[in-house]
C-alpha positions as CSV (number, residue, x, y, z in Angstrom):
1,Q,101.5,101.5,122.6
2,L,98.1,100.0,122.5
3,P,96.5,97.3,123.2
4,Q,93.4,97.3,120.5
5,P,93.4,99.9,117.8
6,G,91.9,102.8,118.2
7,F,92.3,106.8,118.4
8,V,95.1,108.5,119.5
9,V,94.2,112.7,120.4
10,I,97.5,115.5,119.5
11,S,96.8,117.5,122.1
12,E,97.1,120.2,119.1
13,N,94.8,123.2,118.1
14,Y,93.5,121.2,114.6
15,H,95.2,122.4,110.9
16,P,94.8,120.9,108.0
17,V,99.1,121.3,107.0
18,W,100.1,118.8,109.8
19,K,100.7,115.8,107.9
20,F,101.2,112.4,110.6
21,Y,103.7,109.3,109.9
22,V,102.6,105.8,111.3
23,D,105.8,103.8,111.5
24,G,106.6,105.3,107.9
25,K,103.4,105.2,106.1
26,R,100.6,108.9,106.1
27,V,98.1,108.7,107.6
28,Q,95.1,110.3,107.9
29,S,94.3,113.5,110.3
30,Y,90.5,114.0,112.1
31,I,88.7,116.2,114.3
32,A,88.3,115.5,118.1
33,N,86.7,117.3,121.3
34,Y,86.2,120.5,118.5
35,A,89.4,121.5,118.1
36,F,92.3,119.1,118.7
37,M,94.0,116.2,115.7
38,A,93.7,112.4,116.6
39,I,95.3,109.7,114.9
40,Y,94.0,106.1,113.9
41,C,96.6,103.3,115.1
42,P,96.1,100.2,114.6
43,A,97.4,97.8,117.8
44,G,100.5,97.0,118.7
45,E,104.1,100.1,119.2
46,H,104.7,102.2,116.4
47,K,106.2,105.6,115.6
48,I,104.4,108.8,114.8
49,V,105.4,111.9,113.4
50,A,104.0,114.8,112.9
51,K,104.8,117.2,110.5
52,F,103.7,120.5,109.8
53,E,104.2,121.0,105.9
54,S,103.5,124.3,105.2
55,N,103.8,124.6,101.2
56,Y,103.8,129.3,102.3
57,H,106.5,127.9,104.8
58,R,108.2,127.0,102.0
59,L,108.3,129.9,99.9
60,G,109.3,131.8,102.4
61,F,112.5,130.2,102.9
62,I,112.8,130.0,99.2
63,L,112.7,134.2,99.0
64,C,114.3,134.8,101.8
65,S,118.1,132.5,101.0
66,L,117.1,134.0,97.3
67,G,117.0,137.1,98.5
68,F,119.6,136.8,100.8
69,A,121.7,135.3,98.2
70,I,122.1,138.3,96.4
71,S,121.8,140.5,99.1
72,L,125.3,138.4,100.1
73,I,126.7,139.5,95.7
74,A,125.8,142.7,96.2
75,L,128.3,143.6,98.9
76,I,131.2,141.6,96.9
77,I,130.1,143.9,93.9
78,V,130.6,147.4,95.8
79,V,133.1,146.4,98.0
80,K,135.3,145.0,95.0
81,K,135.1,148.3,93.4
82,P,138.0,150.4,93.7
């Protein structure tokens, strides 16, 4: 809850893949105090959500899932052979 508009500083190292949402709307993040992140918020009470949205994490999850599925299929084929 902010009595007036201002920046909210998040004590986490700045990284561009962090995405911030204020009341469901995407907002820009800024570098604060040389290392941390900050977002601008209007006055009042708000819900702030931070998500680490990296395409590399998604790609890793997809490749891992694909590898697991292939391994599972191969195991089923080997077990079914007489």
